[in-house]
Residue, then its C-alpha position, 0 to 999 in steps of 0.5 A: m141680892m136677886e136682880v132681873e132685867v125686863t123689857l116692857d112694851f105698852a101703850c101710853c095712856l095719854c096719847e096711845g103712842s107705843v112705848s118700850a122700856t127696859l128696866k133693872c129690878s132688884g131687891k127682896g121683893l123678887t123673891s116674894g113670888v108671883r104677887s109682887v108688883a113694882a111701879v116706876n115713873l116714866h116719861c112718854p117719848n111721844c107726848g112727854g107725859n108723866l106715866m106711872l107704870y105698874f108691872e110684874p118683875g116677870g114682865t107683865v104690865r099690870g097698868v099704866s096711868p097718869y102720874l100726877g105727882p105728890c100732893p103739895i103741902p099747904q103754905p100758912s096764910l100770911n094774914 
């Protein structure tokens, strides 16, 4: 199995602070060529916000957005 370690430097989309992350990528998606994009959830060390980082395994950042999390499952009404 192929494994790559990348260091990504980007700006937080919430506070615009500088963020650096070193990530280890592995799996069959690395062999699919230049069209593969990975995503990871991170916390900004400056503001503590939750971020979703999209990047290519080669080290190119594709985008950063706030991570909103999964939608909650509605609970049935008791009445």
